[in-house]
LORO-668546 format. One record per residue (C-alpha): x, y, z; residue in three letters. Coordinates in steps of 0.2 Angstrom, whole numbers, plus 2048, in hexadecimal, padded with zeros to 3 digits. Layout:
N
XYZALA...
! end
This chain:
334
AC9A1BAB5METAD4A1AAC4SERAD1A0DAD2PROACDA1CADEALAAC1A24AD1SERAB8A13ACFARGAB6A11AE2THRAAFA23AE4SERAA2A1FAD6VALA9EA0EADECYSA9AA16AEFGLUA8DA22AE6ASPA81A13AE2TRPA79A14AF4ARGA6AA1FAF7PROA6CA2EB02THRA5CA2BB0BALAA5BA1EB18SERA50A0EB14ILEA45A14B23GLUA42A25B1BASNA3EA1CB0AILEA31A12B13HISA2AA21B1CLEUA28A2AB0BARGA1EA1BB05ALAA13A1CB14ALAA10A2FB12LEUA0CA2DB00LEU9FFA20B04ALA9F7A2BB12LYS9F7A3AB06THR9EDA2FAF9ARG9E1A2AB07GLU9DEA3CB0DPHE9D9A41AFBPHE9CFA31AF8ALA9C5A34B07ALA9C0A46B01ARG9BCA40AEFGLY9CBA49AE7VAL9D0A41AD7LEU9E2A3CAD5GLU9E9A40AC3VAL9F9A3FAB9GLU9FFA4CAADTHRA0EA4EAA2PROA1FA52AA9LEUA25A56A98LEUA1CA64A8FSERA1DA71A81ALAA1BA7FA8DALAA21A84A9ETHRA1EA92AABVALA23AA4AA7SERA27AA7AB9ASPA39AB0AB9PROA3CAA7ACAHISA3BA96AC3LEUA47A8EAB6GLNA42A7FAACSERA4CA71AA5PHEA4AA6FA92SERA4DA62A85THRA4AA5FA72ARGA3EA52A6BTYRA42A4AA5AASNA35A3DA55GLYA23A3BA4EPROA15A46A53GLYA1EA56A55LEUA29A61A4APROA3CA5DA4AALAA46A64A59ASPA36A69A63THRA3BA71A74PROA33A69A83LEUA34A6DA95TYRA34A63AA5LEUA27A6AAB0GLNA2BA75ABFTHRA19A70AC6SERA0AA67ABEPROA00A77AC0GLU9FDA7BAAEVAL9F7A6AAA9ALA9ECA68AB9MET9E3A78AB5LYS9DFA72AA4ARG9D7A63AACLEU9CDA6EAB8LEU9C7A78AA9ALA9C2A68AA0ALA9B6A64AAFGLY9C1A58ABASER9BBA5FACAGLY9C7A60AD9SER9D8A57AD5ILE9E9A53ADCTYR9F9A4CAD6GLNA09A45ADELEUA17A47AD1CYSA29A4BACDLYSA2DA5EAC9ALAA3DA65AC2PHEA45A76AC5ARGA56A7AABEASPA63A83AC9GLYA5BA7EAD9GLUA66A73AE5SERA6AA74AF7GLYA64A6FB08ALAA51A71B03TYRA53A6FAF0HISA56A61AE4ASNA54A65AD1PROA48A56AD1GLUA3BA55ADFPHEA2AA4EAE4THRA1CA5AAE4META0AA58AEALEU9FEA64AE1GLU9ECA65AE3TRP9DDA70ADETYR9CCA72AE7ARG9BDA78ADDVAL9B3A85AE6GLY9C1A89AF3PHE9CAA99AF6ASN9DBA9AAFEHIS9D5A9BB0FPHE9CAA8CB0EVAL9D9A83B06LEU9E4A87B14MET9D8A7EB1FASP9DBA6EB15GLU9EDA70B13VAL9EEA71B26GLU9E4A61B28LEU9EFA58B1CLEU9FFA5DB24VAL9F9A5AB35GLN9F4A48B2FTHRA05A45B27LEUA10A4CB35LEUA05A46B43GLYA02A57B4ALEU9F3A5CB55ASP9F5A6FB57SER9EDA7CB4CSER9F8A86B40PHE9FBA98B42GLU9F6AA5B34ARG9FDAB6B31ILE9FCAC2B22SERA0BAC7B18TYRA0AAD9B1EVALA09AD4B30ALAA18AC8B2FILEA23AD6B28PHEA1CAE2B35GLNA20AD6B43HISA32AD2B3ETYRA38AE1B35LEUA2BAEFB3AASPA28AF3B28ILEA18AF3B1DASPA1DAE9B0DPROA0FAF0B03HISA14B03B05THRA26B03B0BVALA32B0BAFDPROA3FB00AF5LYSA4DB0AAFCALAA47B06B0EALAA47AF4B0ALEUA58AF5B03TRPA5EAFEB13GLNA56AF1B1ECYSA60AE4B14ALAA70AEEB16VALA6DAF0B29GLYA6BADDB2BALAA7BADAB21GLYA72AD0B13ILEA73ADCB05ALAA85AD9B02GLNA8BAE4AF3ASPA79AE6AECHISA74AF8AE8GLYA62AFEAEBVALA5FAFBAD8ASPA66AEAAD7ALAA54AE3ADAMETA42AE8AD9ASPA37AEAAE8ARGA32AD8AE8ASPA44AD2AE7GLYA48ADCAF7TRPA39AD5AFFLEUA3DAC4AFAASPA4FAC6B01META48ACDB12LEUA3CABFB13META48AB1B0FSERA56AB7B1AHISA4EAC0B29LEUA3CAB9B2BILEA3BAA7B24GLUA47AA0B30PROA3CAA4B3EHISA2CA9DB37LEUA22A8EB3CGLYA2DA88B4AHISA21A89B59GLUA13A84B4DGLNA10A83B3APROA0CA94B33LEUA03A9AB24PHEA08AABB1CILE9FAAB1B11TYR9F4AC0B06ASPA05AC5AFDTYRA08AD5AF3PRO9FFAD5AE3ALAA10AD6ADASERA13AC4AE1GLNA03ABDADBALAA0AAB1ACEALA9FAAA8AC8LEU9EFAADAD8ALA9E0AB9AD8ARG9E2ACAADEILE9D6AD4AE9ARG9D7AE6AEEVAL9D5AEBB00GLU9D5AFEB02GLY9E4B04AF9ASP9EDAF4AF9VAL9ECAE6AECALA9EFAD4AF4LEU9F3AC4AEBALA9E8AB6AF2GLU9F5AAAAF6ARG9FEAA1B05PHEA0DA98B0AGLUA0FA8CB18LEUA1FA8BB23TYRA24A7DB2EVALA34A7EB39THRA3AA8CB2DGLYA37A82B1DILEA2BA88B10GLUA20A79B0DLEUA12A7FB02ALAA0CA8DAF7ASN9FAA8FAF2GLY9EFA9BAE8TYR9DDAA0AE6HIS9DFA9CAD4GLU9DEAA9AC6LEU9D0AA5ABACYS9D2AB4AAEASP9DAAB0A9DALA9DEAC2A99ASP9E6AC5AAAGLU9F0AB5AA7LEU9F7ABCA97LEU9FBACCA9FARGA05AC4AADARGA0EAB8AA0GLNA13AC8A96ASPA1AAD0AA5SERA23AC0AAAASPA2BABFA98HISA31AD1A9AARGA39ACEAAAARGA41ABEAA3ARGA48AC8A95GLNA4FAD6AA0ALAA57AC8AAAASNA5FABFA9BGLYA55AB0A9FGLNA4EAA3A92GLUA3DAA8A8BGLNA32A98A8BPROA24A97A7FGLYA13A9EA83GLYA07A93A8CASN9F8A94A80GLY9EFA85A86ARG9EEA8BA98LEU9E7A9CA91GLN9DAA92A87ALA9D6A88A96ALA9D2A97AA0LEU9C8A9FA91THR9BEA8FA91ALA9BBA91AA3GLY9C5A8CAB2LEU9BAA89AC1PRO9BCA94AD1SER9C9A8AADBSER9D8A8BAE6ALA9E8A81AE3GLY9F8A7DAEDVALA09A75AEAALAA11A6CAF8LEUA23A66AF9GLYA22A54AFEPHEA34A52B00ASPA34A60B0CARGA26A59B16LEUA30A49B18LEUA3EA54B1EMETA33A5CB2BVALA2CA4BB30LYSA3EA43B32THRA46A53B39GLUA53A52B2AALAA5FA5FB27HISA61A5CB14SERA55A56B07ILEA62A49B03ASPA5CA40B12GLUA4BA3DB0BVALA4EA3AAF9VALA55A2AAF2SERA61A31AE6PHEA64A44AE5PROA6CA4CAD6META7EA48ADAASNA79A35ADBARGA6CA34ACDALA
! end
């Protein structure tokens, strides 16, 4: 190794976060634990390495192989994209309301708001729906960020009508494509390059999200049923809605919550649909999550759950422009 290379490597030993921000992280973690302890919500730990992972085509897992006692040779294992599956197994076993502060891992995600390894706060409240859970998310974020104003709430359909003058539940795919072309964000994509949800996601991320949550934090709720993931679906008139929400603060998506799906048969149908989409996209096919299905069959209590990006919360608190400013050692220094 040349002297110049040695100097470059040696400079990388320092954290990218300031010591002040490292202290702030510790203080906010302590406040978070105080918040849930006061409400009788149990802190739990679940495995980061598991035999199964999510089927969601939008998420890519890190995988490894285990060779040792207890499992067959060369068993594939996955670093979890969130603790959701294991926490739902605890709920089905009778844990009651629970929360977890842990690391989560997502392959292929790196940028100003993403690091492949990140800190997640996830919690589940038995007996809550997604509207009641929004109240608690609001109170926690107010507590941690030192805010005293209330948060705004607007439905997914209303936000599209406000910014783009379209109804996302009924507009044809071609009209979504034309909107993207007119805004200069479609590039060389033809109308059939993505499905309706792909175009909706592009319009949301490029034309709507940057405006959200600047004057006051904003909840978007009741997404299209096609974007339900593991949320319940309800029907209003001719429209099927996913009972989920996302929280935006200063243009940053901070949290994603559901009124949780409890139907094991519906879970299997959604996983099968995800696997077909992954196959069509040429993505890896993770093994089925039979233990989650068994937990739902045994009986998942009616509940609502939410995942909150803790590093992003720190970014908002410190007005940071990059996640590197609030994590000790991002991927390129790990």
